[in-house]
DSSP file (Angstrom, degrees, kcal/mol; ACC not computed):
  #  RESIDUE AA STRUCTURE BP1 BP2  ACC     N-H-->O    O-->H-N    N-H-->O    O-->H-N    TCO  KAPPA ALPHA  PHI   PSI    X-CA   Y-CA   Z-CA
    1    1 A M              0   0    0      0, 0.0     2,-0.4     0, 0.0     0, 0.0   0.000 360.0 360.0 360.0 134.2    0.0    0.0    0.0
    2    2 A K        -     0   0    0      1,-0.0     2,-0.4     0, 0.0     0, 0.0  -0.642 360.0-135.0 -83.0 129.7    1.3    3.4   -1.0
    3    3 A Q        -     0   0    0     -2,-0.4     2,-0.2     1,-0.0    -1,-0.0  -0.702  18.7-125.2 -89.1 133.0    1.7    6.0    1.8
    4    4 A E        -     0   0    0     -2,-0.4     2,-0.2     1,-0.1    -1,-0.0  -0.492  24.9-114.5 -76.7 141.6    0.4    9.5    1.1
    5    5 A S        -     0   0    0     -2,-0.2     2,-0.4     1,-0.1    -1,-0.1  -0.523  18.8-156.1 -75.2 138.3    2.9   12.4    1.5
    6    6 A T        +     0   0    0     -2,-0.2     2,-0.6     2,-0.0    -1,-0.1  -0.579  24.5 166.9-115.8  68.7    1.9   14.8    4.3
    7    7 A I        -     0   0    0     -2,-0.4     2,-0.4     1,-0.0    -2,-0.0  -0.721  27.1-143.6 -84.1 120.4    3.7   17.9    3.2
    8    8 A S        -     0   0    0     -2,-0.6     2,-0.6     1,-0.0    -2,-0.0  -0.708   6.0-141.6 -90.6 136.5    2.5   20.8    5.2
    9    9 A K        -     0   0    0     -2,-0.4     2,-0.2     1,-0.0    -1,-0.0  -0.841  16.8-129.9 -98.2 120.8    2.2   24.1    3.4
   10   10 A K        -     0   0    0     -2,-0.6     2,-0.5     1,-0.1    -1,-0.0  -0.455  20.2-127.7 -71.9 134.4    3.2   27.1    5.4
   11   11 A I        -     0   0    0     -2,-0.2     2,-0.6    42,-0.1    42,-0.1  -0.721  17.2-147.3 -85.3 129.3    0.6   29.9    5.4
   12   12 A I        -     0   0    0     -2,-0.5    42,-3.4    40,-0.2     2,-0.5  -0.868  12.5-162.1 -97.1 119.5    2.0   33.2    4.4
   13   13 A N  E     +a   54   0A   0     -2,-0.6    65,-2.1    40,-0.2    66,-1.1  -0.891  12.5 174.5-107.2 124.8    0.3   36.1    6.1
   14   14 A I  E     -ab  55  79A   0     40,-2.3    42,-1.9    -2,-0.5     2,-0.4  -0.997  14.7-153.4-129.9 130.2    0.7   39.6    4.8
   15   15 A A  E     -ab  56  80A   0     64,-2.1    66,-3.2    -2,-0.4     2,-0.6  -0.798   5.8-151.5-103.3 143.2   -1.2   42.5    6.2
   16   16 A I  E     -ab  57  81A   0     40,-3.1    42,-2.5    -2,-0.4     2,-0.5  -0.974  17.6-169.5-107.8 123.4   -2.2   45.8    4.4
   17   17 A V  E     -ab  58  82A   0     64,-3.2    66,-3.0    -2,-0.6     2,-0.4  -0.969   2.2-171.5-118.9 117.9   -2.5   48.6    6.9
   18   18 A N  E     -ab  59  83A   0     40,-2.7    42,-1.8    -2,-0.5    66,-0.2  -0.880   7.2-153.6-111.3 141.3   -4.0   51.9    5.7
   19   19 A G    >   -     0   0    0     64,-2.6     3,-1.5    -2,-0.4     4,-0.3  -0.018  46.8 -16.8 -96.9-156.1   -4.0   55.1    7.7
   20   20 A P  T 3  S+     0   0    0      0, 0.0    66,-0.4     0, 0.0    -1,-0.2  -0.081 122.1   0.8 -59.0 138.6   -6.2   58.2    7.9
   21   21 A N  T >  S+     0   0    0      1,-0.1     3,-1.8    -3,-0.1     7,-0.1   0.251  92.7 109.8  72.7  -7.5   -8.6   59.0    5.1
   22   22 A L  G X   +     0   0    0     -3,-1.5     3,-1.2     1,-0.3    16,-0.3   0.691  66.6  71.5 -69.9 -13.5   -7.8   56.0    3.0
   23   23 A N  G 3  S+     0   0    0     -4,-0.3    -1,-0.3     1,-0.2    16,-0.1   0.648  92.5  61.6 -68.0 -14.4  -11.3   54.7    3.9
   24   24 A L  G X> S+     0   0    0     -3,-1.8     3,-2.6    13,-0.1     4,-2.4   0.410  72.1 135.1 -95.7   1.9  -12.5   57.5    1.5
   25   25 A L  T <4  +     0   0    0     -3,-1.2    13,-0.3     1,-0.3    14,-0.2  -0.234  67.7  32.8 -52.9 139.4  -10.8   56.2   -1.6
   26   26 A G  T 34 S+     0   0    0      8,-0.7    -1,-0.3     2,-0.4    11,-0.2   0.051 128.3  42.3  96.6 -23.0  -13.0   56.3   -4.5
   27   27 A R  T <4 S+     0   0    0     -3,-2.6     2,-0.5     9,-0.1    -2,-0.2   0.618  94.2  84.9-119.5 -30.2  -14.7   59.5   -3.2
   28   28 A R  S  < S-     0   0    0     -4,-2.4    -2,-0.4     1,-0.2     5,-0.4  -0.684 115.2 -34.5 -85.9 123.0  -11.8   61.5   -1.9
   29   29 A Q    >>  -     0   0    0     -2,-0.5     4,-2.8     1,-0.2     3,-2.2   0.812  65.5-169.2  31.3  68.2  -10.0   63.6   -4.6
   30   30 A P  H 3> S+     0   0    0      0, 0.0     4,-1.6     0, 0.0    -1,-0.2   0.756  80.3  66.9 -58.2 -26.0  -10.5   61.2   -7.4
   31   31 A E  H 34 S+     0   0    0      2,-0.2    -2,-0.1     1,-0.1     4,-0.1   0.750 116.3  27.1 -65.6 -20.6   -8.1   63.2   -9.6
   32   32 A I  H <4 S+     0   0    0     -3,-2.2    -1,-0.1     2,-0.2    -3,-0.1   0.793 136.3  26.0 -98.8 -48.8   -5.3   62.2   -7.2
   33   33 A Y  H  < S-     0   0    0     -4,-2.8     3,-0.3    -5,-0.4    -2,-0.2   0.496 101.8-123.3-104.9  -5.3   -6.5   58.9   -5.8
   34   34 A G     <  -     0   0    0     -4,-1.6    -8,-0.7    -5,-0.4    -1,-0.3  -0.307  28.2 -80.6  88.0-178.7   -8.8   57.5   -8.5
   35   35 A T  S    S+     0   0    0    -10,-0.1     2,-0.4    -2,-0.1    -1,-0.1   0.381  91.2 100.2-108.4  -1.7  -12.4   56.4   -8.4
   36   36 A K        -     0   0    0     -3,-0.3    -9,-0.1    -6,-0.1     2,-0.1  -0.705  68.8-128.2 -91.7 138.2  -12.0   52.8   -6.9
   37   37 A S     >  -     0   0    0     -2,-0.4     4,-1.8   -11,-0.2   -11,-0.2  -0.436  19.3-122.9 -75.9 157.8  -12.7   52.2   -3.3
   38   38 A F  H  > S+     0   0    0    -13,-0.3     4,-3.4   -16,-0.3     5,-0.2   0.886 111.7  58.4 -71.6 -36.3  -10.0   50.3   -1.4
   39   39 A I  H  > S+     0   0    0      2,-0.2     4,-1.8     1,-0.2    -1,-0.2   0.914 106.3  48.1 -57.5 -44.0  -12.4   47.6   -0.4
   40   40 A D  H  > S+     0   0    0      2,-0.2     4,-1.2     1,-0.2    -1,-0.2   0.912 114.2  46.5 -57.8 -45.3  -13.1   46.9   -4.1
   41   41 A Y  H  X S+     0   0    0     -4,-1.8     4,-2.1     1,-0.2     3,-0.3   0.893 108.1  56.5 -68.2 -40.0   -9.4   46.8   -4.9
   42   42 A Y  H  X S+     0   0    0     -4,-3.4     4,-2.4     1,-0.2    -1,-0.2   0.893 102.8  54.9 -56.2 -42.1   -8.7   44.6   -1.9
   43   43 A K  H  X S+     0   0    0     -4,-1.8     4,-1.7     1,-0.2    -1,-0.2   0.867 108.1  49.5 -59.4 -39.1  -11.2   42.0   -3.2
   44   44 A E  H  X S+     0   0    0     -4,-1.2     4,-2.3    -3,-0.3    -1,-0.2   0.925 109.4  51.9 -68.7 -42.6   -9.1   42.0   -6.5
   45   45 A L  H  X S+     0   0    0     -4,-2.1     4,-2.5     1,-0.2    -2,-0.2   0.903 106.2  54.3 -59.9 -42.0   -5.8   41.5   -4.5
   46   46 A V  H  < S+     0   0    0     -4,-2.4     4,-0.3     1,-0.2    -1,-0.2   0.919 111.3  44.4 -57.0 -43.8   -7.3   38.6   -2.7
   47   47 A L  H >< S+     0   0    0     -4,-1.7     3,-0.6     2,-0.2    -1,-0.2   0.877 112.0  52.6 -69.8 -36.6   -8.2   36.9   -5.9
   48   48 A I  H 3< S+     0   0    0     -4,-2.3    -2,-0.2     1,-0.2    -1,-0.2   0.918 119.1  35.5 -63.3 -41.3   -4.7   37.7   -7.5
   49   49 A F  T >X S+     0   0    0     -4,-2.5     3,-2.5    -5,-0.2     4,-2.0   0.292  84.2 141.8 -99.7   8.7   -2.9   36.2   -4.5
   50   50 A E  T <4 S+     0   0    0     -3,-0.6     4,-0.1    -4,-0.3    -3,-0.1  -0.297  76.5  11.6 -55.6 129.6   -5.3   33.3   -3.9
   51   51 A G  T 34 S+     0   0    0      2,-0.2    -1,-0.3     1,-0.1     3,-0.1   0.268 123.7  66.6  83.0  -9.1   -3.5   30.2   -2.9
   52   52 A K  T <4 S+     0   0    0     -3,-2.5     2,-0.3     1,-0.4   -40,-0.2   0.729 108.9   5.7-105.9 -33.3   -0.2   32.1   -2.5
   53   53 A V     <  -     0   0    0     -4,-2.0     2,-0.8    -7,-0.2    -1,-0.4  -0.998  58.9-126.8-153.7 146.5   -0.9   34.3    0.5
   54   54 A K  E     -a   13   0A   0    -42,-3.4   -40,-2.3    -2,-0.3     2,-0.3  -0.873  34.0-155.4 -94.7 113.4   -3.4   35.1    3.2
   55   55 A L  E     -a   14   0A   0     -2,-0.8     2,-0.3   -42,-0.2   -40,-0.2  -0.657   9.3-168.6 -90.0 143.3   -4.1   38.8    3.0
   56   56 A H  E     -a   15   0A   0    -42,-1.9   -40,-3.1    -2,-0.3     2,-0.4  -0.957   7.2-152.4-127.0 147.5   -5.4   40.7    6.0
   57   57 A Y  E     +a   16   0A   0     -2,-0.3     2,-0.4   -42,-0.2   -40,-0.2  -0.981  16.6 170.3-128.9 133.3   -6.7   44.3    5.9
   58   58 A F  E     +a   17   0A   0    -42,-2.5   -40,-2.7    -2,-0.4     2,-0.4  -0.999   3.3 177.7-139.2 137.7   -6.7   47.0    8.6
   59   59 A Q  E     +a   18   0A   0     -2,-0.4     2,-0.3   -42,-0.2   -40,-0.2  -0.999   6.6 163.5-138.4 134.0   -7.6   50.7    8.3
   60   60 A S        -     0   0    0    -42,-1.8   -38,-0.2    -2,-0.4    -2,-0.0  -0.997  36.2-151.1-149.5 151.9   -7.8   53.3   11.0
   61   61 A N  S    S+     0   0    0     -2,-0.3     2,-0.5   -41,-0.1   -42,-0.1   0.381  80.9  87.9 -91.4  -0.4   -7.8   57.1   11.2
   62   62 A H     >  -     0   0    0      1,-0.1     4,-1.7   -43,-0.1     3,-0.3  -0.902  67.8-150.1-114.1 123.5   -6.2   56.9   14.6
   63   63 A E  H  > S+     0   0    0     -2,-0.5     4,-2.3     1,-0.2     5,-0.2   0.890  97.7  51.4 -60.3 -46.5   -2.4   56.7   15.1
   64   64 A G  H  > S+     0   0    0      1,-0.2     4,-2.7     2,-0.2    -1,-0.2   0.851 107.1  52.9 -60.8 -36.3   -2.6   54.7   18.3
   65   65 A A  H  > S+     0   0    0     -3,-0.3     4,-2.2     2,-0.2    -1,-0.2   0.859 108.8  50.5 -68.9 -34.0   -4.8   52.0   16.7
   66   66 A I  H  X S+     0   0    0     -4,-1.7     4,-2.6     2,-0.2     5,-0.2   0.952 112.4  47.0 -64.7 -49.7   -2.3   51.7   13.8
   67   67 A I  H  X S+     0   0    0     -4,-2.3     4,-2.4     1,-0.2     5,-0.2   0.926 111.5  51.0 -58.4 -46.9    0.5   51.3   16.3
   68   68 A D  H  X S+     0   0    0     -4,-2.7     4,-2.1     1,-0.2    -1,-0.2   0.925 112.4  46.6 -55.9 -46.3   -1.5   48.7   18.3
   69   69 A Y  H  X S+     0   0    0     -4,-2.2     4,-2.1     1,-0.2     5,-0.3   0.932 111.2  50.8 -66.6 -44.4   -2.3   46.7   15.2
   70   70 A L  H  X S+     0   0    0     -4,-2.6     4,-1.9     1,-0.2    -1,-0.2   0.882 112.5  47.4 -59.5 -39.9    1.4   46.8   14.0
   71   71 A Q  H  < S+     0   0    0     -4,-2.4     4,-0.3    -5,-0.2    -1,-0.2   0.870 109.9  54.3 -70.3 -33.9    2.6   45.6   17.4
   72   72 A K  H  < S+     0   0    0     -4,-2.1    -2,-0.2    -5,-0.2    -1,-0.2   0.873 125.2  20.5 -68.3 -37.3   -0.1   42.8   17.4
   73   73 A I  H >X S+     0   0    0     -4,-2.1     4,-2.6    -5,-0.1     3,-1.5   0.610  99.4  92.2-105.7 -12.4    0.9   41.3   14.1
   74   74 A G  T 3< S+     0   0    0     -4,-1.9    29,-2.2    -5,-0.3    28,-1.1   0.512  90.1  42.3 -70.0  -5.8    4.5   42.6   13.6
   75   75 A F  T 34 S+     0   0    0     -4,-0.3    -1,-0.3    27,-0.2    -2,-0.1   0.494 123.1  35.6-111.3 -10.9    6.3   39.6   15.2
   76   76 A D  T <4 S+     0   0    0     -3,-1.5    -2,-0.2    -4,-0.1   -63,-0.2   0.714  96.7  82.9-117.3 -31.4    4.2   36.8   13.6
   77   77 A Y  S  < S-     0   0    0     -4,-2.6   -63,-0.2     1,-0.1     3,-0.1  -0.320  72.7-130.4 -79.1 162.8    3.2   37.9   10.1
   78   78 A N  S    S-     0   0    0    -65,-2.1    26,-0.6     1,-0.3     2,-0.3   0.718  80.3 -14.5 -86.8 -19.8    5.5   37.5    7.1
   79   79 A G  E     -bc  14 104A   0    -66,-1.1   -64,-2.1    24,-0.2     2,-0.4  -0.975  52.3-141.2-173.5 161.7    5.1   41.0    5.9
   80   80 A I  E     -bc  15 105A   0     24,-2.3    26,-2.5    -2,-0.3     2,-0.6  -1.000   5.2-155.5-134.2 133.7    3.2   44.3    6.1
   81   81 A V  E     -bc  16 106A   0    -66,-3.2   -64,-3.2    -2,-0.4     2,-0.5  -0.947  27.0-166.3-103.0 117.7    2.2   46.8    3.4
   82   82 A L  E     +bc  17 107A   0     24,-3.2    26,-2.5    -2,-0.6     2,-0.5  -0.925  26.8 172.3-118.2 120.0    1.8   50.1    5.1
   83   83 A N  E     +b   18   0A   0    -66,-3.0   -64,-2.6    -2,-0.5   -61,-0.1  -0.879   7.9 176.9-119.9  94.8    0.3   53.2    3.8
   84   84 A A    >   -     0   0    0     -2,-0.5     3,-1.7     1,-0.3     4,-0.2   0.371  23.8-155.4 -81.8   6.5    0.2   55.5    6.9
   85   85 A G  G >  S-     0   0    0     23,-0.3     3,-2.1     1,-0.3     4,-0.3  -0.255  71.0  -5.5  57.2-141.2   -1.3   58.3    4.9
   86   86 A A  G >  S+     0   0    0    -66,-0.4     3,-1.4     1,-0.3     4,-0.4   0.744 127.7  71.7 -59.0 -25.2   -0.5   61.7    6.5
   87   87 A Y  G X> S+     0   0    0     -3,-1.7     4,-3.1     1,-0.3     3,-1.0   0.783  82.7  71.7 -62.2 -23.7    1.1   59.9    9.5
   88   88 A S  G <4 S+     0   0    0     -3,-2.1    36,-2.7     1,-0.2    37,-0.6   0.861 103.1  40.8 -56.4 -34.7    4.0   59.0    7.2
   89   89 A H  G <4 S+     0   0    0     -3,-1.4    -1,-0.2    -4,-0.3    -2,-0.2   0.492 129.8  25.5 -93.0  -5.2    5.1   62.6    7.3
   90   90 A T  T <4 S+     0   0    0     -3,-1.0     2,-1.0    -4,-0.4    -2,-0.2   0.635  92.1  94.8-129.2 -28.1    4.4   63.3   11.0
   91   91 A S     X  +     0   0    0     -4,-3.1     4,-1.6     1,-0.2    -1,-0.1  -0.661  24.2 163.7 -96.7  99.7    4.6   60.1   13.1
   92   92 A I  H  > S+     0   0    0     -2,-1.0     4,-2.7     2,-0.2     5,-0.2   0.811  83.7  62.5 -65.4 -33.3    7.9   59.3   14.8
   93   93 A A  H  > S+     0   0    0      2,-0.2     4,-2.1     1,-0.2    -1,-0.2   0.932 103.9  45.1 -61.2 -47.3    5.8   56.9   16.9
   94   94 A I  H  > S+     0   0    0      1,-0.2     4,-2.8     2,-0.2    -1,-0.2   0.947 112.7  51.9 -61.8 -46.6    4.7   54.8   13.9
   95   95 A A  H  X S+     0   0    0     -4,-1.6     4,-2.0     1,-0.2    -2,-0.2   0.887 109.8  49.3 -58.7 -39.2    8.3   54.8   12.6
   96   96 A D  H  X S+     0   0    0     -4,-2.7     4,-1.5     2,-0.2    -1,-0.2   0.870 109.4  52.4 -65.1 -35.6    9.5   53.6   16.0
   97   97 A C  H  X S+     0   0    0     -4,-2.1     4,-1.6     2,-0.2     3,-0.2   0.923 107.9  50.1 -65.4 -46.1    7.0   50.9   16.0
   98   98 A V  H  < S+     0   0    0     -4,-2.8    -2,-0.2     1,-0.2    -1,-0.2   0.899 110.2  52.1 -61.4 -37.9    8.1   49.7   12.5
   99   99 A S  H  < S+     0   0    0     -4,-2.0    -1,-0.2     1,-0.2    -2,-0.2   0.828 108.7  51.2 -62.5 -32.7   11.7   49.6   13.9
  100  100 A A  H  < S+     0   0    0     -4,-1.5    -1,-0.2    -3,-0.2    -2,-0.2   0.763  95.8  78.4 -78.7 -29.1   10.7   47.5   16.8
  101  101 A I  S  < S-     0   0    0     -4,-1.6   -26,-0.2    -3,-0.2   -30,-0.1  -0.391  70.5-139.6 -83.1 163.0    8.8   44.7   15.0
  102  102 A T        +     0   0    0    -28,-1.1   -27,-0.2    -2,-0.1     2,-0.1   0.641  68.9  88.6-100.8 -17.2   10.5   42.0   13.2
  103  103 A C  S    S-     0   0    0    -29,-2.2     2,-0.2     1,-0.1   -24,-0.2  -0.476  85.4 -95.4 -81.6 158.1    8.6   41.4   10.0
  104  104 A N  E     -c   79   0A   0    -26,-0.6   -24,-2.3    -2,-0.1     2,-0.4  -0.469  38.2-158.2 -73.4 141.2    9.4   43.3    6.8
  105  105 A V  E     -c   80   0A   0    -26,-0.2    25,-2.8    23,-0.2    26,-0.7  -0.981   7.5-163.0-128.2 128.9    7.4   46.4    6.0
  106  106 A V  E     -cd  81 131A   0    -26,-2.5   -24,-3.2    -2,-0.4     2,-0.3  -0.951  15.1-142.9-108.1 126.6    6.9   48.1    2.7
  107  107 A E  E     -cd  82 132A   0     24,-2.6    26,-3.0    -2,-0.5     2,-0.4  -0.701  20.2-170.9 -88.5 139.2    5.7   51.6    2.7
  108  108 A V  E     - d   0 133A   0    -26,-2.5     2,-0.4    -2,-0.3   -23,-0.3  -0.989  13.0-175.8-131.0 140.9    3.2   52.5   -0.2
  109  109 A H  E     - d   0 134A   0     24,-2.5    26,-1.0    -2,-0.4    27,-0.7  -0.992  17.4-151.2-130.6 127.4    1.8   55.9   -1.3
  110  110 A I  S    S+     0   0    0     -2,-0.4    27,-2.3    24,-0.2    -1,-0.1   0.935  82.6  47.7 -61.4 -49.8   -0.8   56.0   -4.0
  111  111 A S  S    S-     0   0    0     24,-0.2    24,-1.6    25,-0.1     2,-1.3  -0.392 101.4 -97.5 -86.0 166.0    0.2   59.4   -5.3
  112  112 A N    >   -     0   0    0     23,-0.3     3,-1.9    22,-0.2     4,-0.1  -0.731  38.0-171.9 -85.0  97.8    3.7   60.6   -6.1
  113  113 A I  G >  S+     0   0    0     -2,-1.3     3,-1.0     1,-0.3    -1,-0.2   0.738  79.8  65.7 -64.5 -22.8    4.4   62.4   -2.8
  114  114 A K  G 3  S+     0   0    0      1,-0.2    -1,-0.3    -3,-0.1     7,-0.1   0.630 104.0  46.7 -73.9 -11.9    7.7   63.8   -4.2
  115  115 A E  G <  S+     0   0    0     -3,-1.9    -1,-0.2     5,-0.1    -2,-0.2   0.260 106.2  71.8-111.2  10.5    5.6   65.9   -6.8
  116  116 A R  S <  S-     0   0    0     -3,-1.0     5,-0.1     1,-0.3    -3,-0.1  -0.160 101.4 -27.7-106.1-159.0    3.1   67.2   -4.3
  117  117 A E    >   -     0   0    0      1,-0.1     3,-1.8    -2,-0.1     4,-0.4  -0.170  63.9-115.0 -55.9 149.1    3.2   69.7   -1.5
  118  118 A S  G >  S+     0   0    0      1,-0.3     3,-1.6     2,-0.2     4,-0.4   0.829 112.8  63.4 -59.9 -34.0    6.7   70.1    0.0
  119  119 A F  G 3  S+     0   0    0      1,-0.3     3,-0.3     2,-0.1    -1,-0.3   0.708 100.4  55.8 -64.5 -17.2    5.6   68.7    3.5
  120  120 A R  G <  S+     0   0    0     -3,-1.8    -1,-0.3     1,-0.2    -2,-0.2   0.567  84.3  83.6 -90.7  -8.9    4.8   65.4    1.8
  121  121 A H  S <  S+     0   0    0     -3,-1.6     2,-0.4    -4,-0.4    -1,-0.2   0.800  87.6  55.4 -70.4 -30.0    8.3   64.9    0.3
  122  122 A F        -     0   0    0     -4,-0.4     2,-0.4    -3,-0.3     3,-0.0  -0.849  62.8-173.0-110.7 140.9    9.8   63.4    3.5
  123  123 A T        -     0   0    0     -2,-0.4     4,-0.4     1,-0.1     3,-0.4  -0.998  23.7-147.6-130.4 136.7    8.5   60.4    5.4
  124  124 A Y  S    S+     0   0    0    -36,-2.7     4,-0.3    -2,-0.4     3,-0.3   0.722  99.4  59.9 -68.0 -20.3    9.7   59.1    8.7
  125  125 A L  S >> S+     0   0    0    -37,-0.6     3,-1.4     1,-0.2     4,-1.3   0.787  83.5  75.8 -82.4 -26.8    8.9   55.6    7.5
  126  126 A E  T 34 S+     0   0    0     -3,-0.4     3,-0.2     1,-0.3    -1,-0.2   0.823  94.6  51.9 -53.4 -37.1   11.2   55.4    4.5
  127  127 A A  T 34 S+     0   0    0     -4,-0.4    -1,-0.3    -3,-0.3    -2,-0.2   0.739 116.0  39.0 -72.7 -25.5   14.2   55.0    6.6
  128  128 A V  T <4 S+     0   0    0     -3,-1.4     2,-0.2    -4,-0.3    -2,-0.2   0.481 100.7  84.0-109.3  -2.6   12.8   52.1    8.6
  129  129 A C  S  < S-     0   0    0     -4,-1.3   -23,-0.2    -3,-0.2     3,-0.1  -0.631  78.1-126.7 -96.0 156.2   10.9   50.2    5.8
  130  130 A Q  S    S-     0   0    0    -25,-2.8     2,-0.3     1,-0.2   -24,-0.2   0.832  91.1  -1.2 -67.1 -31.5   12.4   47.7    3.4
  131  131 A L  E     -d  106   0A   0    -26,-0.7   -24,-2.6     2,-0.0     2,-0.5  -0.984  59.7-144.0-160.8 148.2   11.1   49.6    0.4
  132  132 A C  E     -d  107   0A   0     -2,-0.3     2,-0.6   -26,-0.2   -24,-0.2  -0.978  14.5-168.3-124.6 119.4    9.0   52.7   -0.4
  133  133 A I  E     +d  108   0A   0    -26,-3.0   -24,-2.5    -2,-0.5     2,-0.3  -0.915  14.5 175.6-107.3 121.7    6.7   52.6   -3.4
  134  134 A I  E     +d  109   0A   0     -2,-0.6   -22,-0.2   -26,-0.2   -24,-0.2  -0.930  50.7  10.9-128.0 149.5    5.2   55.9   -4.5
  135  135 A G  S    S+     0   0    0    -24,-1.6   -23,-0.3   -26,-1.0   -25,-0.2   0.606  81.2 113.1  71.5  19.6    3.1   57.2   -7.3
  136  136 A K  S >  S-     0   0    0    -27,-0.7     3,-0.9     1,-0.4     4,-0.2   0.204  71.5-133.1-104.6  17.5    1.9   53.9   -8.8
  137  137 A G  T >   -     0   0    0    -27,-2.3     3,-1.3     1,-0.2    -1,-0.4  -0.312  66.2 -29.6  64.8-152.1   -1.7   54.3   -7.8
  138  138 A L  T >> S+     0   0    0      1,-0.3     3,-1.7     2,-0.2     4,-0.7   0.730 130.2  77.8 -70.5 -19.9   -3.4   51.3   -6.2
  139  139 A N  H <> S+     0   0    0     -3,-0.9     4,-2.4     1,-0.3    -1,-0.3   0.748  77.0  75.1 -60.3 -23.7   -1.0   49.0   -8.2
  140  140 A G  H <> S+     0   0    0     -3,-1.3     4,-1.9     1,-0.2    -1,-0.3   0.809  89.9  56.4 -60.5 -27.6    1.7   49.9   -5.6
  141  141 A Y  H <> S+     0   0    0     -3,-1.7     4,-2.0    -4,-0.2    -1,-0.2   0.916 106.9  47.6 -68.4 -43.7    0.0   47.6   -3.1
  142  142 A Q  H  X S+     0   0    0     -4,-0.7     4,-2.7     1,-0.2     5,-0.2   0.948 112.1  51.0 -61.4 -47.6    0.3   44.6   -5.6
  143  143 A E  H  X S+     0   0    0     -4,-2.4     4,-2.2     1,-0.2    -1,-0.2   0.890 109.3  50.8 -59.8 -38.0    3.9   45.5   -6.2
  144  144 A A  H  X S+     0   0    0     -4,-1.9     4,-2.5    -5,-0.2    -1,-0.2   0.895 110.3  48.3 -64.8 -38.2    4.6   45.6   -2.5
  145  145 A I  H  X S+     0   0    0     -4,-2.0     4,-2.7     2,-0.2    -2,-0.2   0.913 111.0  50.7 -66.6 -43.3    3.0   42.2   -1.9
  146  146 A E  H  X S+     0   0    0     -4,-2.7     4,-2.4     2,-0.2    -2,-0.2   0.885 110.6  50.6 -62.6 -38.2    5.1   40.8   -4.8
  147  147 A Y  H  X S+     0   0    0     -4,-2.2     4,-2.7    -5,-0.2    -2,-0.2   0.963 109.6  49.3 -61.2 -52.0    8.2   42.3   -3.3
  148  148 A L  H  X S+     0   0    0     -4,-2.5     4,-1.6     1,-0.2    -2,-0.2   0.904 111.8  49.5 -55.9 -45.1    7.5   40.7    0.1
  149  149 A L  H  X S+     0   0    0     -4,-2.7     4,-1.1     1,-0.2    -1,-0.2   0.919 111.4  48.6 -63.2 -43.1    6.9   37.3   -1.5
  150  150 A E  H >< S+     0   0    0     -4,-2.4     3,-0.5     1,-0.2    -1,-0.2   0.905 109.3  52.7 -60.5 -40.4   10.1   37.5   -3.4
  151  151 A D  H 3< S+     0   0    0     -4,-2.7    -1,-0.2     1,-0.2    -2,-0.2   0.818 104.0  57.5 -68.6 -28.7   12.0   38.5   -0.3
  152  152 A L  H 3<        0   0    0     -4,-1.6    -1,-0.2     1,-0.2    -2,-0.2   0.809 360.0 360.0 -68.1 -29.6   10.5   35.4    1.5
  153  153 A N    <<        0   0    0     -4,-1.1    -1,-0.2    -3,-0.5    -2,-0.2   0.491 360.0 360.0 -85.6 360.0   12.0   33.1   -1.1
């Protein structure tokens, strides 16, 4: 009798964490951010990466809630895609949190922050993240996930 192989497949967990006002995508400044809601885009990402990665999504307009979530998952998940929105330019606390956790973090910005108002040109996160993807629209999230998956291999 032939014995069946019991190869266990490791689940890869990647979280997408969005900061303030990103819950308004699709309605907020469509000339900058487009007309698709993030929830609709997230559903597409889940289908694209089905069978490869388990995606998780978290959004908050509150800095402390973002930090709490990063601390909760940052030692166990395989990667985080972080668009901290305006907090990218102001929050040393979120940058300190990213420095403290052990999983890889990729910073994403939908718009090209280097071509916008001067206060958006600098982010505290860029120095503590593996990679910073800017100006690629929502596709930046997919690129970040692909980067994290490549890094795991």
